[in-house]
RODO-2510 file (C-alpha; in nm, 4 decimals, decimal comma):
residues 418
     n   res          X          Y          Z
     1     m    -3,6988     4,3022    -4,3417
     2     k    -3,5058     4,2675    -4,0215
     3     t    -3,4930     3,9359    -3,8582
     4     k    -3,4705     3,8749    -3,5111
     5     p    -3,1351     3,7407    -3,3836
     6     r    -3,1452     3,3728    -3,3017
     7     s    -3,1397     3,2754    -2,9619
     8     k    -2,8448     3,0611    -2,8402
     9     p    -2,9586     2,6840    -2,7764
    10     a    -3,0791     2,6127    -2,4179
    11     s    -2,7850     2,4057    -2,3267
    12     h    -2,5600     2,7149    -2,3336
    13     l    -2,7788     2,9068    -2,1143
    14     s    -2,8492     2,6649    -1,8586
    15     p    -2,5874     2,6200    -1,5609
    16     s    -2,3615     2,3011    -1,5741
    17     p    -2,5379     1,9999    -1,4065
    18     r    -2,4112     1,9290    -1,0655
    19     l    -2,3789     1,6140    -0,8805
    20     s    -2,6607     1,5009    -0,6654
    21     g    -2,5814     1,5566    -0,3215
    22     s    -2,2795     1,7460    -0,3499
    23     e    -2,1664     2,0416    -0,1359
    24     s    -2,3188     2,3494    -0,2791
    25     q    -2,0780     2,6002    -0,4064
    26     p    -2,0951     2,9173    -0,5966
    27     e    -2,0408     2,9212    -0,9529
    28     g    -1,6663     2,9866    -1,0243
    29     s    -1,5749     2,8767    -0,6659
    30     a    -1,2036     2,8233    -0,6475
    31     s    -1,2694     2,5252    -0,3796
    32     i    -1,1507     2,1833    -0,5256
    33     f    -1,4652     2,0459    -0,2859
    34     g    -1,7236     2,1982    -0,5213
    35     s    -1,6004     2,0198    -0,8278
    36     e    -1,5260     1,6715    -0,8770
    37     e    -1,2962     1,7508    -1,1696
    38     k    -1,0737     1,9918    -0,9541
    39     r    -1,0653     1,7299    -0,6888
    40     l    -0,9446     1,4665    -0,9265
    41     t    -0,6861     1,6832    -1,0899
    42     l    -0,5322     1,7805    -0,7495
    43     l    -0,5440     1,4052    -0,6483
    44     i    -0,3707     1,2934    -0,9540
    45     r    -0,0872     1,5270    -0,8891
    46     l    -0,0691     1,4102    -0,5300
    47     l    -0,0624     1,0674    -0,6273
    48     a     0,2358     1,1305    -0,8346
    49     v     0,4129     1,2978    -0,5441
    50     f     0,3162     1,0268    -0,2992
    51     v     0,4545     0,7697    -0,5343
    52     l     0,7914     0,9616    -0,5637
    53     l     0,7942     1,0010    -0,1851
    54     c     0,7633     0,6328    -0,1283
    55     l     0,9951     0,5436    -0,4050
    56     g     1,2699     0,7860    -0,2287
    57     f     1,2375     0,6071     0,0791
    58     s     1,2774     0,2500    -0,0748
    59     w     1,4950     0,3368    -0,3857
    60     k     1,7206     0,0240    -0,3661
    61     l     1,4262    -0,2038    -0,3809
    62     w     1,3587    -0,0700    -0,7306
    63     t     1,7213    -0,1598    -0,8555
    64     s     1,8440    -0,5178    -0,9571
    65     s     2,2214    -0,4759    -0,8531
    66     r     2,1825    -0,5608    -0,4980
    67     l     2,2246    -0,8521    -0,2739
    68     y     1,8808    -0,9189    -0,1507
    69     p     1,7443    -1,1561    -0,4107
    70     l     1,4962    -1,0633    -0,6923
    71     v     1,2048    -1,3066    -0,7023
    72     p     1,0413    -1,2639    -1,0407
    73     l     0,6765    -1,3057    -1,1089
    74     f     0,6070    -1,5664    -1,3759
    75     g     0,9579    -1,5227    -1,5098
    76     l     0,8551    -1,2957    -1,7797
    77     v     1,0519    -0,9962    -1,7465
    78     p     1,4235    -1,0403    -1,6654
    79     a     1,5929    -0,8028    -1,4495
    80     f     1,7653    -0,4919    -1,5797
    81     p     2,1477    -0,4999    -1,5506
    82     y     2,3347    -0,2165    -1,4058
    83     p     2,3470     0,0622    -1,4928
    84     f     2,0073     0,0186    -1,6499
    85     d     1,8189    -0,0582    -1,3572
    86     y     1,9100     0,3018    -1,2368
    87     l     1,8380     0,4394    -1,5592
    88     f     1,4834     0,2793    -1,5646
    89     l     1,4093     0,4085    -1,2060
    90     a     1,5141     0,7485    -1,3207
    91     l     1,2680     0,7183    -1,6161
    92     f     0,9906     0,6101    -1,3715
    93     s     1,0534     0,9014    -1,1632
    94     g     1,0539     1,1364    -1,4666
    95     l     0,7115     1,0040    -1,5691
    96     l     0,5873     1,0702    -1,2381
    97     l     0,7171     1,4211    -1,2432
    98     a     0,5753     1,4686    -1,5813
    99     l     0,2202     1,3713    -1,4332
   100     v     0,2609     1,6382    -1,1661
   101     i     0,2914     1,8894    -1,4390
   102     q     0,0307     1,7295    -1,6790
   103     p    -0,2271     1,5605    -1,4666
   104     r    -0,4728     1,5067    -1,7526
   105     s    -0,2312     1,3258    -1,9653
   106     k    -0,3397     0,9655    -2,0346
   107     m     0,0014     0,9049    -2,1969
   108     w     0,1805     0,9611    -1,8797
   109     v    -0,0614     0,7505    -1,6789
   110     g    -0,0380     0,4602    -1,9409
   111     l     0,3350     0,4826    -1,9055
   112     i     0,3367     0,4783    -1,5364
   113     v     0,1018     0,1665    -1,5334
   114     a     0,3398    -0,0035    -1,7660
   115     a     0,6491     0,0588    -1,5749
   116     f     0,4813    -0,0391    -1,2493
   117     t     0,3973    -0,3741    -1,4334
   118     i     0,7524    -0,4209    -1,5514
   119     l     0,9026    -0,3688    -1,1919
   120     f     0,6423    -0,6044    -1,0346
   121     l     0,7050    -0,8581    -1,2763
   122     q     1,0954    -0,8348    -1,2068
   123     d     1,0491    -0,8602    -0,8123
   124     q     0,7525    -0,9629    -0,6092
   125     s     0,8991    -0,7950    -0,3104
   126     r     0,8065    -0,4551    -0,4630
   127     i     0,4313    -0,5331    -0,4392
   128     w     0,3920    -0,3764    -0,1058
   129     p     0,0637    -0,2684     0,0169
   130     s     0,1329     0,1073    -0,0651
   131     f     0,2535     0,0252    -0,4305
   132     y    -0,0360    -0,2174    -0,5010
   133     h    -0,2728     0,0256    -0,3910
   134     f    -0,1009     0,3130    -0,5853
   135     f    -0,0809     0,0930    -0,9026
   136     f    -0,4757     0,0489    -0,8869
   137     c    -0,5112     0,4105    -0,8547
   138     f    -0,3565     0,4738    -1,1960
   139     l    -0,5071     0,1651    -1,3515
   140     l    -0,8546     0,3275    -1,2778
   141     l    -0,7181     0,6544    -1,4220
   142     l    -0,6425     0,4891    -1,7479
   143     t    -1,0331     0,4525    -1,8212
   144     y    -1,1002     0,8494    -1,7642
   145     r    -1,2720     1,0080    -2,0382
   146     r    -1,1968     1,3886    -2,0026
   147     d    -1,4940     1,5052    -2,2319
   148     a    -1,7413     1,3365    -2,0018
   149     g    -1,6933     1,6094    -1,7343
   150     e    -1,8165     1,6153    -1,3644
   151     e    -1,9789     1,2767    -1,3932
   152     e    -1,6823     1,1199    -1,5225
   153     a    -1,4646     1,2609    -1,2697
   154     h    -1,7132     1,1454    -1,0151
   155     r    -1,7128     0,7837    -1,1412
   156     i    -1,3307     0,7755    -1,1054
   157     l    -1,3246     0,9104    -0,7699
   158     t    -1,5933     0,6581    -0,6735
   159     g    -1,3569     0,3852    -0,7557
   160     f    -1,0803     0,5410    -0,5655
   161     r    -1,3223     0,5849    -0,2767
   162     f    -1,3892     0,2249    -0,2808
   163     t    -1,0331     0,1020    -0,2972
   164     l    -0,9005     0,3400    -0,0150
   165     a    -1,2039     0,2338     0,2250
   166     a    -1,1401    -0,1327     0,1045
   167     v    -0,7611    -0,1027     0,2164
   168     y    -0,8706     0,0269     0,5728
   169     f    -1,1470    -0,2492     0,6109
   170     w    -0,8930    -0,5337     0,5377
   171     g    -0,6226    -0,3714     0,7654
   172     g    -0,8748    -0,3875     1,0315
   173     v    -1,0085    -0,7415     0,9832
   174     q    -0,6542    -0,8880     0,9633
   175     k    -0,5978    -0,7167     1,2910
   176     l    -0,8648    -0,9415     1,4398
   177     n    -0,6385    -1,1944     1,5816
   178     t    -0,4977    -1,2856     1,9339
   179     h    -0,1528    -1,2087     1,8114
   180     f    -0,2290    -0,8643     1,7491
   181     f    -0,4158    -0,7963     2,0746
   182     n    -0,1576    -0,9777     2,2833
   183     e     0,1754    -0,9126     2,0959
   184     e     0,1564    -0,6444     1,8172
   185     f    -0,0435    -0,3832     1,9527
   186     p     0,1254    -0,3582     2,2783
   187     w     0,4739    -0,3377     2,1117
   188     f     0,3131    -0,0652     1,8768
   189     l     0,1981     0,1431     2,1489
   190     r     0,5313     0,1040     2,3651
   191     p     0,6499     0,4481     2,2661
   192     l     0,3268     0,5965     2,4369
   193     t     0,3009     0,3689     2,7335
   194     d     0,6633     0,4097     2,8112
   195     l     0,5710     0,7674     2,8922
   196     l     0,3293     0,6432     3,1554
   197     p     0,4313     0,5884     3,5129
   198     f     0,2074     0,2898     3,5397
   199     d     0,1038    -0,0306     3,3391
   200     i    -0,1904    -0,0769     3,1486
   201     p    -0,3456    -0,4280     3,1999
   202     t    -0,6074    -0,3897     2,9490
   203     l    -0,3849    -0,3444     2,6470
   204     p    -0,5067    -0,6572     2,4735
   205     a    -0,8926    -0,5391     2,5115
   206     l    -0,7742    -0,2008     2,3692
   207     g    -0,6189    -0,3916     2,0849
   208     v    -0,9551    -0,5439     2,0027
   209     f    -1,1080    -0,2184     2,0055
   210     a    -0,8468    -0,0673     1,7766
   211     a    -0,9138    -0,3416     1,4921
   212     l    -1,2858    -0,2950     1,5140
   213     f    -1,2247     0,0813     1,5161
   214     e    -1,0472     0,0644     1,1830
   215     v    -1,3068    -0,1844     1,0308
   216     l    -1,6029     0,0319     1,1497
   217     f    -1,4471     0,3785     1,0115
   218     a    -1,3757     0,2203     0,6738
   219     i    -1,7438     0,1333     0,6502
   220     g    -1,8396     0,4641     0,7748
   221     l    -1,6434     0,6490     0,5050
   222     l    -1,8648     0,5091     0,2546
   223     t    -2,1991     0,6278     0,4288
   224     k    -2,3396     0,9628     0,4246
   225     r    -2,4614     1,0067     0,7821
   226     f    -2,1139     0,8761     0,9550
   227     r    -1,8876     1,0010     0,6791
   228     t    -1,7305     1,3107     0,8732
   229     f    -1,7050     1,1151     1,1954
   230     a    -1,5260     0,8237     1,0181
   231     l    -1,2845     1,0636     0,8223
   232     y    -1,1739     1,2260     1,1626
   233     e    -1,1267     0,8899     1,3043
   234     a    -0,9096     0,7768     0,9996
   235     l    -0,6911     1,1082     1,0502
   236     l    -0,6430     1,0406     1,4264
   237     m    -0,5064     0,6988     1,3529
   238     h    -0,2576     0,8185     1,0927
   239     a    -0,1541     1,0799     1,3433
   240     l    -0,0830     0,8070     1,6116
   241     i     0,0973     0,5859     1,3379
   242     f     0,3201     0,8815     1,2634
   243     f     0,4042     0,9241     1,6395
   244     l     0,4435     0,5544     1,7194
   245     i     0,6715     0,4256     1,4244
   246     g     0,7927     0,7434     1,2536
   247     p     1,0736     0,9767     1,3403
   248     f     0,9903     0,9623     1,7206
   249     r     1,0871     0,5867     1,7178
   250     n     1,4061     0,6103     1,5388
   251     d     1,2384     0,5951     1,1972
   252     w     1,1639     0,2442     1,2552
   253     n     0,9880     0,1760     0,9286
   254     n     1,0025     0,4802     0,7081
   255     s     0,8181     0,3387     0,4195
   256     a     0,5182     0,2207     0,6298
   257     w     0,4780     0,5753     0,8292
   258     i     0,5135     0,7720     0,5027
   259     w     0,2417     0,5524     0,3183
   260     g     0,0150     0,6220     0,6136
   261     q     0,0577     0,9782     0,5877
   262     t    -0,0190     0,9829     0,2131
   263     m    -0,3193     0,7655     0,2963
   264     a    -0,4382     1,0316     0,5382
   265     a    -0,4048     1,3070     0,2669
   266     q    -0,5940     1,0903     0,0165
   267     a    -0,8707     1,0147     0,2682
   268     w    -0,9252     1,4029     0,3411
   269     l    -0,9057     1,4754    -0,0434
   270     l    -1,1386     1,2020    -0,1340
   271     f    -1,4100     1,2202     0,1373
   272     y    -1,4287     1,5679     0,2795
   273     k    -1,7351     1,7325     0,1428
   274     a    -1,7788     1,4533    -0,1125
   275     p    -2,0846     1,3550    -0,3047
   276     p    -2,2587     1,0409    -0,1405
   277     f    -2,1011     0,7136    -0,2098
   278     a    -2,3014     0,4969    -0,4825
   279     f    -2,1211     0,1647    -0,5687
   280     k    -2,3037     0,1324    -0,8966
   281     k    -2,1467     0,4921    -1,0101
   282     m    -1,8093     0,3105    -1,0462
   283     f    -1,9541     0,1317    -1,3452
   284     g    -2,1235     0,4116    -1,5044
   285     a    -1,9204     0,3961    -1,8313
   286     p    -1,9214     0,1690    -2,1279
   287     r    -1,8364    -0,2047    -2,0760
   288     f    -1,4712    -0,1909    -2,1582
   289     y    -1,3975     0,1233    -1,9332
   290     n    -1,5329    -0,0761    -1,6316
   291     l    -1,2680    -0,3434    -1,6560
   292     p    -1,0358    -0,1696    -1,3939
   293     q    -1,3071    -0,0997    -1,1558
   294     a    -1,4179    -0,4713    -1,1706
   295     l    -1,0571    -0,5739    -1,0940
   296     a    -1,0261    -0,3405    -0,8098
   297     v    -1,3391    -0,4871    -0,6576
   298     l    -1,2072    -0,8384    -0,7134
   299     l    -0,8555    -0,7939    -0,5966
   300     i    -0,8828    -0,5340    -0,3302
   301     g    -1,2366    -0,5749    -0,2280
   302     i    -1,2820    -0,9442    -0,2328
   303     l    -0,9748    -1,1645    -0,2475
   304     p    -0,7913    -1,0311     0,0752
   305     l    -1,0531    -1,2642     0,2527
   306     l    -0,8547    -1,5567     0,1297
   307     n    -0,5420    -1,4420     0,3514
   308     n    -0,7222    -1,5825     0,6394
   309     v    -0,7000    -1,9150     0,4932
   310     n    -0,3436    -1,8429     0,3740
   311     r    -0,4499    -1,8503     0,0168
   312     w    -0,3662    -1,5020    -0,0878
   313     d    -0,0365    -1,3053    -0,0009
   314     s    -0,0536    -1,0965     0,3169
   315     a     0,0930    -0,7744     0,1292
   316     l    -0,2019    -0,8148    -0,1225
   317     s    -0,4549    -0,8228     0,1787
   318     f    -0,3106    -0,5050     0,3640
   319     n    -0,2007    -0,7484     0,6491
   320     v     0,0383    -0,5383     0,8144
   321     y     0,1424    -0,4626     1,1677
   322     t    -0,0985    -0,7420     1,2717
   323     g     0,1375    -0,9772     1,4567
   324     n     0,0127    -1,2456     1,2036
   325     v     0,2472    -1,2711     0,9118
   326     t     0,4937    -1,5360     0,7943
   327     h     0,8214    -1,4664     0,9364
   328     g     1,1643    -1,5983     0,8450
   329     q     1,4935    -1,6331     1,0183
   330     i     1,8355    -1,7624     0,8741
   331     r     2,0629    -1,9370     1,1226
   332     m     2,4117    -2,1132     1,0837
   333     h     2,7155    -2,2500     1,2999
   334     p     2,8952    -1,9258     1,4330
   335     d     3,1893    -2,0411     1,2348
   336     a     3,0137    -2,0184     0,8948
   337     a     2,9046    -1,6580     0,9710
   338     p     3,2428    -1,5049     0,8755
   339     r     3,2010    -1,6403     0,5302
   340     l     2,8867    -1,4048     0,4729
   341     p     2,9126    -1,0959     0,2711
   342     a     3,0555    -0,8299     0,4743
   343     e     2,7520    -0,5980     0,4256
   344     l     2,5480    -0,8522     0,6365
   345     s     2,7670    -0,8758     0,9230
   346     p     2,5868    -0,5728     1,1108
   347     f     2,2506    -0,7950     1,1152
   348     v     2,4196    -1,1137     1,2617
   349     t     2,4012    -1,1953     1,6280
   350     e     2,4757    -1,5062     1,8419
   351     r     2,1652    -1,6745     2,0013
   352     d     2,1667    -1,9956     2,1893
   353     g     2,4678    -2,1296     2,0010
   354     w     2,3617    -2,0084     1,6546
   355     a     2,4564    -1,7067     1,4459
   356     v     2,1396    -1,5604     1,3480
   357     l     2,0759    -1,3196     1,0375
   358     d     1,7927    -1,0793     1,1315
   359     l     1,6253    -1,0715     0,7878
   360     n     1,4170    -0,8021     0,9193
   361     a     1,7004    -0,5661     1,0138
   362     w     1,8536    -0,6448     0,6854
   363     t     1,5655    -0,5128     0,4704
   364     l     1,4748    -0,2356     0,7119
   365     h     1,8269    -0,0963     0,6613
   366     e     1,8211    -0,1684     0,2904
   367     f     1,4605    -0,0672     0,1973
   368     n     1,3200     0,0887     0,5093
   369     a     1,0651    -0,1759     0,5031
   370     n     1,0006    -0,5335     0,6424
   371     p     1,0396    -0,8505     0,3992
   372     y     0,7724    -0,9430     0,1731
   373     p     0,6382    -1,1871     0,4111
   374     e     0,5856    -1,5126     0,2147
   375     k     0,7451    -1,8535     0,2169
   376     r     0,8893    -1,8318    -0,1518
   377     i     1,0532    -1,5226    -0,0924
   378     f     1,2207    -1,6256     0,2313
   379     k     1,3306    -1,9613     0,0462
   380     a     1,4858    -1,7247    -0,2306
   381     v     1,6847    -1,5384     0,0511
   382     l     1,8104    -1,8926     0,1924
   383     d     1,9268    -1,9739    -0,1592
   384     t     2,1241    -1,6338    -0,1996
   385     i     2,2825    -1,7289     0,1466
   386     c     2,3577    -2,0799     0,0611
   387     s     2,5477    -1,9407    -0,2686
   388     h     2,7831    -1,7408    -0,0406
   389     v     2,8054    -1,9949     0,2640
   390     p     2,7415    -2,3567     0,1223
   391     d     2,7469    -2,4985     0,4779
   392     r     2,5032    -2,7721     0,6089
   393     s     2,4451    -2,5744     0,9080
   394     v     2,2726    -2,2981     0,7370
   395     r     1,9023    -2,3138     0,8088
   396     l     1,5933    -2,1153     0,7385
   397     f     1,3364    -2,1286     1,0154
   398     l     1,0177    -2,0313     0,8890
   399     t     0,6945    -1,9665     1,0915
   400     e     0,3911    -1,9589     0,8777
   401     k     0,1060    -1,7179     0,9707
   402     s    -0,1955    -1,8658     1,1317
   403     g    -0,5568    -1,8576     0,9630
   404     w    -0,9068    -1,8646     1,0949
   405     f    -0,8894    -2,2433     1,1179
   406     f    -0,5368    -2,3406     1,2003
   407     p    -0,2595    -2,1931     1,4253
   408     k     0,0858    -2,0875     1,3322
   409     s     0,3402    -2,3584     1,2173
   410     t     0,7040    -2,3801     1,2108
   411     h     0,9237    -2,5603     0,9464
   412     q     1,2879    -2,5688     0,8709
   413     y     1,4924    -2,5585     0,5305
   414     g     1,8369    -2,6220     0,4496
   415     c     2,0808    -2,5586     0,1581
   416     g     1,9769    -2,7819    -0,1147
   417     e     1,6291    -2,8695     0,0217
   418     i     1,4576    -2,5596    -0,1685
***
């Protein structure tokens, strides 16, 4: 007797479940915006490329054989001697290239996180806001379970969306200070205002608007109603940054504007036609897999608040171009300046009877970025200068950032006073 052929289980016949609230796309669509898995795969590739670009602009920061001092974190990992520092940087770059080719490889992601950790422990100056953010992106990827499909990709991307919005949010909050309104914002806009035949007396008021603008679009990115508007606001801000501190300003700070453009690309890829944001979605995995998400919420979402009472580093709080960071300057008697290493002579000028070593000019030349703006870093720089010029006239003039409840303060340190 003939038997009926068995039908396939219903799970094979039904279409793949779609994420609630995602944009409707035809089955098999090539668009990355119709699939969180496709979106995540492209984002992983781009993250690796973005880190490579930022490394390229600041490559000397990641070596040990340089004059600018390394300031280790906890003293756990010694610096690599030459040429092993260059070999490790080449290895790090190779891992990133491997991830571009194999974006689903957990091994490459794990090795990249390990390499970042080693390099950060060797030198705190490497923990710039850009690399700090990149590190957390890769840390979140460590918990990606490929066999869980669209829902798991959505969970990882939700973490990415939260961290990017938090970066924007704190970047705007830190600008809510009078130094930004009256000093930094007019300086920032100078390439634009110099084109005008008249002055703009309301620039400080526009500075208030600019800071609030960043805070509000950061919040808007996580909403359904205002997301599109907020996304285009973010892209507009990054276009202005490119014009104001990029190649049109003599490449003032290459590392800053290139990071800004990578953020613009991330914002577009993460939020354009994306499913609605749900905070609890970040934690939709077994407990162990939620640890990086919890760390991201704590270290990127909450602790930057402490920077406003000077209890958390500015770089870790996305406090950049706010006019309110700790600033250091090395001064000495003009007769002592010729004893400095020859490579520092272009950054020394005479002012008010002092030979002044401009630390910002030094690091902009060497790393394409400003110094890591913390007292302990500037004291390490003073120690390095004193090792070359053990002169009693050498002084570190340190201006510490203000907080919500106290103004800026100025201190002096000399050789042997560290």
